[in-house]
C-alpha angles and dihedrals in degrees: 000000000000114000114195131202088250091052090058093045091050090053092049096053097038097089090056104030125228116319118214096209113036142133089216102107138128102271097185137006142044115293090211094055119117113250113236097175140347130225122189121197142160095232125021093220123171091259094048091050092048091050092047092052093046090051090054100249118141099185122065118187108197131182095211133043123269096230108057103263138076092238124060092222090075091064089057089063089055099054092124096041109118095221092051093044093050093048093046090048092052092050093050095044093048093050094232120164112212122198120183113221106188115111096038095048090051090051095055112108106263096026106257094223093050091046090054092049094049092046092049090050090052091239101117092112090053099053109122104175138004114212123187092261105016143031127219121214134182105212131184108278114274137148119267089247091054090049090052092050091047091051092050093050098044096042093043095234127143100222145000130201115245134199129179135021112346090198094053112125108238125204107139113056131185114206118201116173126203120358096347099105095094121125098249089059106031104037098060090049091054091063098034094053098027091238120194093188136026117202112190143158100234145310140162108316094222096056121053095011091055091048090052091047092054092045091053091048088054090054096251097135099230127152140187127205114194110197101179126258097269093038091057096047105034093084089059091058091048088052088053091054090052091051094047091050089054091047094047106030092169094058127079107242129176141161117233118203126205126218116259109281093227131053124201108234 
């Protein structure tokens, strides 16, 4: 049975229904093309796209945009940029279809990205409440340092950034993937849910981290683990690959990870 690019897209958006204003569109490729293989990824980087093409996939489902900004209009300002031109040329020559799956995946209930992160951490059984932009979990008591080490090991990442009291005993955790670690979002949840620990992707460094620093100075036993944007959302795209493989058992499906964007020198 022929499965087209549009068939897969239709399946992905069905649980949410069509959104009027979304960045989730087919960036490249023919929607009527037969799908030979699917790759999911957090970021459609040059290396990931090259690996997808070499593997024989012709549909890439990416959480983020290929051209360095949330909105497609930014790419239009870079038409003459040599990096953008070379990447665009490779995509077109390789025949890859690229569908961005950001807004819809975040609107699944629970949020697909958050579900992947919680599952990868081994905390699915401890999830108490799923909010639109955060999840609350009640984990077995452990120190903030132990939670950081557990996150590194289970997510397969080399380092995290830490703020607060490493000896604080953590039970109630707020998880906020991606760019949801900013103060206007995270700080009210700390008080509302009596969080001991916030585990986020990223956010302005002078907002939530400074709040946590002051809280720790006041003896309040709070802590913040900052994973990195990609590191907090990659597990959600791996979960998507697992689900697509189950949905389309006759199609090759795989998740391709990218190396951490930053190195500690």
